[in-house]
N, C-alpha and C positions, 0 to 999 in steps of 0.2 A: 780479650783477643787471644786466638790460639797462637801458640808458639811453635816454630818449626822444630821438628824432631824426628826426621826420617819419614817412614811411610805412614805413621800415625801422628795426628796433631794432638798436642797436650793443652789442657785448659786449666786455668787457675781454680782454686777451690770455690771461688764465688759462683762459678758456673754451675757446679754441682748443687749449691744452695738454691739457685733459681730453678733447677730441674726439679728438685724435691718440692719447692714451693708450688710450682705449677701442678705437679702430679697430685698434690694434696688439696687442690681447689677444683670445683666443678667448672667445666669449660664454659657453661652458660654465663657464669658470673664475669667472664672476661670477654663476653660478646661473641663467643664462638658457638656456632650451631652444631654442637657435637653432644652425643649422649655420654661419651667417656673418652679419655685420652688413650692414644697409642703412641709408640715411640716416634713415628713419622710426624704426627701432629704436634707432639711436644717440641720436636726439632724446629718445625715451622714457626711455632709460637715464640721460641727463643730468638729466632732470627727476626721475626716481626717486631718484637719488643726491643730490638737492638742490643740484646745481651751478648750475642756473638755475630760475626759476619757469616759464618757457616759452621754447621755441625751435622754429623750423620746420625741416623736413627740407631745405628749400632752403638755409637758412643753414648747416646741417651740410655740405651738398654743397659750398658755396663754400669752407668751411674745408678740407675734404679735398682739393679741387682745388688749392688753393694749396700743399698739401704733397705733391701727386702721390700720393695714397692712394686706392685703390679696394678696400676690404675685401670687397666683394661678388663680386669676381673670384676664380677658383680656378685655380691652375696645378698640374697633376699632375706628379710626378717620382718616380723610382724609385731607392732606395738600393741599390747593388749588394750581392748576398749575399756575394760574395767581392771582395777588394781587386783593383783593376785593375792587375795587375803587368806586367812587361816583356813576357811572352808575349801578353797581351791586345793591347798596342800593336804588337807584331810582326805579329799577325794583321790588325789594322786597316791597317797600312802595306802588307801584302801585297795586301789587297783593293783599296786605293787604286791600287796599281801595276797590278793586273789591269784596273782600270776606266779607266785613263788612258793607259798607255803604248802606243805603236804595236805592233801584233801582226804577226808574220810570216805569210806566205801559208798555212802549214800549221797555224795556230793559231786557235782560237775560244774565246771566253769567253761562257758562257750563264748567265744568272740564272734559277734554277729555284724554283718555289714551287707550293703547292696552294691552290686556292680551294674550300673544302669546304662541304657542305650547301647547295648552290644549289637552292632550291625553286621549282617552277613557279608555285604559288599561283594557280590559276584563280579568277577573280572571279565573284561571284554575278551581276553584270551587266557588260556590256562597258564597257571604258574608253573615254571620250569625248574626242575631240581638242579642242584650244583653238578658241575662237570669237571673233569681234569683240565689242566692248563689254566688253573686259577679262575674258573668261571663260577661265580656264586649263584645262589638261587635268584631267579629272575621273575619278578612279579609285575604284571601289567599295571601301569599307573592308572588307567581309566577303569572305572567300575560303575555298576548300577546300584541303586538303593532298593533294598528289599525289606524295609521295616526294621524293627529293633526288638530286642528282648531285654528283660531285667532279671538279674540273678540275685536271689537271696542266698547268702552263704553263712554257715556257722563253722567255727574251727574249735575243736576240743583242745584246750591249752595244755592238757596233760598227755593225751594220747596222740594228738596230731590229726585225728580223723576229721574229715570234712563232710558236712551235710550241705546239699545244694538243691535248689528248686527254682524252676523258670516260671516267669509270669510276663504277660503282655504289658502290664502297667504296674507302676510302683504305687500301690495304694494300701490302705489299711486292711482291706480284705485279702490282698496278697500276703501281707505280713501275717495275718491271722492264720491263713492256710499253711504258711511255712511253720509257724509255731505249732500247729496241730500235727504237722509231719514230725517235728522234733518230739512232741508228746507221745506219738505212736512208736517211734524208733528207739527212744531212750528207755532203758529198763525201768520197770515199776519200782524196784527197790531203791532207785535214786530219788530221794525226796527233796533235794535242794539243787536247783539248776540256776546258776547265776549267768545272766546274759549281759555281756559287756558290749556296749554299742555306743555310737555317737548320738548327737542330739537332733537328728532330723525329725521333722514333725510327725512322720509316719508312726514312730514308736510312742508318741505322746497323745495320739488320737483317742477319742472317747471310746470307740469300739475296741481298740487294742487294750486299753486300760481295763475295760470291762471283762475282756477275755482273761486277762492276767488275774483279775480278782477272783475268777472262778477256777483258776488253776494255781493254787498257792505254792506249788513247788517251783514255779517260774518267778524269778525276781530280776528286774532290770537294774543294771548299774551303768551309769552314763559317764563317758570320758569327759573331761573338761573341754571347753571350746578350744579348737586348734591343737588338740592333743591326740590326733589320730594315730600317732606313732605308738601309743599305749595299747592299741587294739591289734592283737596278734593276727587276726584274719586279713589285715592289710598285706602282710607278707605272703599269705597264701594266695591272695588275689594277684599279687605281683608275679608269683610263680606261674599262675594261670595265664597271665598276660604275656609273659616272655616265652613260655613253652608252647602255648596253643593258639594265642590270639595275635601274635606279632604280625603274622601274615593272615589277614582276615579275608579269606577267599572261600566263601560258602555260598552255595547256590540259593539257599533259602533259610528262613528262620528254623524250619524243621531240621535241616541238615546241620545248622549251627548247634541246635539243641542236641542232636544225635551224636555230635563229636565231643561236646564238653562233658556230657554225662559219662562216657567211657574214660575220659581223662581223670575225672574225680574217682571213678571206680578203680582205676589203675593206681591212683595215688594212695588210697586208703590202706592197701595191704603193706605198703612200705612207709606209711605215715610216721612222722616224728614231730615232736613239739619244737617250737622255737624258744630256746631257753635264753633268758637274759643273763648276761655275764654278771659275776659278783661285783665287778668294777662299776658297771652301769647302774645297778641297783644302789650300791653304796653312794655313788655320786648324786643320784636323785634324792636319796634320803638325806644326805648331808646338806644339799643346797636348799631343800624345801623350807626348813625352819628359818634359815638365814634370810631368804628372799621374802618370806612372809613377814618378817620383822621390819 
């Protein structure tokens, strides 16, 4: 029961214990059809259980703050389907080595990925630029569909240069065509090209493997499952998304292609690598043996 105490009611310590108890339980287990707790719902639950006659959401928030609890927040995580054994950490260590060690003159490391289903999305009305008086860019909500394109991209981990090529569909032949472009553009004196990519079936297809067998300077290195963060090109694709594709307002696939190519061309003269910090590398190297054990 709250005690009278001026403008703010005071509660005995037992109330705080019940607040923490509820916050650390899933609402469903208490018969509440809620995905997560908030302060208002916790206050209602305390009243419904007869813990207090009345309590405000602000009071619940103060109690939670003192215990560093935020039950309205959600952090997604993924339990591995297979145990992360020594082979997993050997792959991680190899990729760290490829990303951090000095390369000799005839060696390149490229991070490769595809950005799929890029839609032009022509708008019903033109997008309007920002204006004074706090008016942001205004983008029409309704749009038409005008097909989609798939971008194969490679990021030079040491120079930061981006290679890109557009294709209508993501298939082995498109992958081979992109590899042939890399073969033409990368100097002949480079005899070792490591391609770091994820485990999509495109790179494991028979036609792609046959092409690689005839071009020995190309070697695939695959990231472990759910380790896309180890692929530097993901950061490059994020920059492309934020700077050029956030407002997808292109009349056609040809216009989309015609705008992305100049973006890549403008990036390369000022290109820079994405360098992992020494703390990040040290943390990964230190945790790998311990987790493998």
